[in-house]
C-alpha positions as CSV (number, residue, x, y, z in Angstrom):
1,M,0.0,0.0,0.0
2,H,1.3,3.4,-1.0
3,V,1.1,6.2,1.6
4,P,0.4,9.8,0.6
5,A,3.5,11.9,1.4
6,R,2.6,15.5,0.2
7,L,0.7,17.6,-2.2
8,V,2.7,19.2,-5.0
9,T,1.5,22.0,-7.3
10,S,3.6,22.5,-10.4
11,V,3.5,26.0,-11.9
12,D,4.4,26.6,-15.5
13,L,3.8,29.2,-18.2
14,D,0.4,28.6,-19.8
15,K,1.4,27.8,-23.3
16,T,-2.2,27.6,-24.4
17,A,-2.7,31.3,-23.7
18,G,-0.5,32.2,-26.6
19,P,2.6,34.4,-27.0
20,S,0.7,37.6,-26.1
21,F,0.5,36.4,-22.5
22,D,4.3,36.2,-22.1
23,T,5.2,39.8,-22.3
24,D,6.4,42.2,-19.6
25,D,2.9,43.4,-19.0
26,Q,1.0,40.1,-19.2
27,M,1.4,36.7,-17.6
28,A,-0.5,33.4,-17.8
29,V,0.4,30.4,-15.7
30,S,-1.0,26.9,-15.2
31,A,-1.1,25.0,-12.0
32,L,-1.2,21.2,-11.8
33,L,-2.0,19.7,-8.3
34,E,-0.8,16.2,-7.6
35,L,-0.7,13.9,-4.7
36,E,2.8,12.5,-4.2
37,L,3.1,9.0,-2.7
38,D,5.9,7.7,-0.5
39,D,7.4,5.9,-3.5
40,G,7.6,9.1,-5.5
41,R,4.7,8.3,-7.8
42,R,2.3,11.2,-8.4
43,V,-1.5,11.1,-8.9
44,V,-3.1,14.1,-10.6
45,L,-5.8,15.7,-8.6
46,L,-6.4,18.9,-10.5
47,D,-5.2,19.7,-14.0
48,D,-7.5,22.6,-14.9
49,R,-6.2,25.4,-12.8
50,G,-4.2,28.6,-13.5
51,W,-4.5,32.3,-13.7
52,S,-3.5,35.3,-15.7
53,S,-2.6,38.8,-14.8
54,H,-1.8,42.0,-16.6
55,G,-0.6,45.4,-15.9
56,R,2.5,47.5,-16.5
57,G,5.5,45.4,-15.6
58,V,3.5,42.6,-14.0
59,W,6.5,40.3,-14.0
60,A,8.7,43.0,-12.4
61,H,6.2,43.1,-9.5
62,T,5.9,39.3,-9.1
63,T,8.0,37.3,-6.7
64,L,8.4,33.6,-6.3
65,E,6.7,33.9,-2.9
66,D,3.7,35.7,-4.6
67,L,3.4,32.9,-7.1
68,A,3.5,30.2,-4.4
69,E,0.8,32.0,-2.3
70,T,-1.4,32.5,-5.4
71,T,-0.9,28.9,-6.5
72,R,-2.1,27.5,-3.2
73,M,-5.2,29.7,-3.4
74,V,-5.9,28.8,-7.0
75,V,-6.0,25.0,-6.3
76,G,-8.6,25.6,-3.6
77,P,-10.7,25.3,-1.8
78,D,-12.7,28.1,-3.5
79,E,-14.7,30.8,-1.8
80,P,-18.1,29.4,-0.9
81,P,-21.2,30.4,-2.7
82,D,-24.0,32.1,-0.9
83,G,-25.6,29.9,1.7
84,V,-22.6,27.7,2.1
85,S,-20.0,28.1,4.9
86,Y,-16.3,28.1,4.2
87,E,-16.0,24.9,6.2
88,E,-18.7,23.2,4.1
89,E,-17.0,24.3,0.9
90,A,-13.6,23.1,2.1
91,A,-15.0,19.7,3.1
92,M,-16.6,19.3,-0.3
93,H,-13.3,20.4,-2.1
94,W,-11.1,18.0,-0.1
95,G,-13.6,15.2,-0.4
96,E,-13.7,15.6,-4.2
97,L,-9.9,15.5,-4.3
98,A,-9.8,12.4,-2.1
99,S,-12.4,10.8,-4.4
100,R,-10.1,11.4,-7.4
101,A,-7.2,9.8,-5.4
102,R,-9.3,6.8,-4.5
103,S,-10.2,6.3,-8.1
104,S,-6.5,5.9,-8.7
105,G,-6.3,3.3,-6.0
106,I,-5.1,5.5,-3.1
107,D,-6.9,5.0,0.2
108,V,-7.2,8.5,1.5
109,D,-9.9,10.9,2.7
110,G,-10.3,14.6,2.7
111,S,-8.9,15.2,6.2
112,D,-5.8,13.2,5.2
113,L,-5.2,15.5,2.3
114,V,-5.6,18.7,4.4
115,A,-3.0,17.5,6.8
116,L,-0.3,16.9,4.1
117,P,2.5,19.4,3.4
118,H,1.7,21.4,0.2
119,D,4.8,22.3,-1.8
120,V,4.8,24.5,-4.9
121,D,7.2,23.6,-7.7
122,I,7.8,26.6,-9.9
123,S,9.2,25.7,-13.3
124,P,12.6,26.9,-14.5
125,E,10.7,28.9,-17.3
126,V,8.6,30.8,-14.8
127,R,11.6,31.4,-12.5
128,A,13.5,32.8,-15.5
129,R,10.6,35.0,-16.5
130,V,10.4,36.4,-12.9
131,A,14.2,37.0,-13.0
132,R,13.9,38.8,-16.4
133,G,11.1,41.0,-15.1
134,R,13.3,42.2,-12.3
135,R,16.0,43.5,-14.6
């Protein structure tokens, strides 16, 4: 049996956004959330997340710490809709992610996922883009 070790969200330039989103004034990044197991294998939990931003010198005002913080927010849980508490929304979010892991044969529940460390892996391309923006 493989034991969940951590959550990892990989951040990369969103190549589907086109070249106009890789300028000094525009950014588009994708975020892939995976559950890493004790043997190093990863199970995809979310592959449809990311964000874009624009504004004068957006890359010059972006830090790796900003990216990591935004990444964790983007992969959820989301803000609850009217009539739903944050706790209910969070439980639903983590429960759905646990269900996705279980469909890959990993015995885990939402509370197990919440307790895991959550690391953000920023791609070399994004790191280079942040560094170029600072020049």
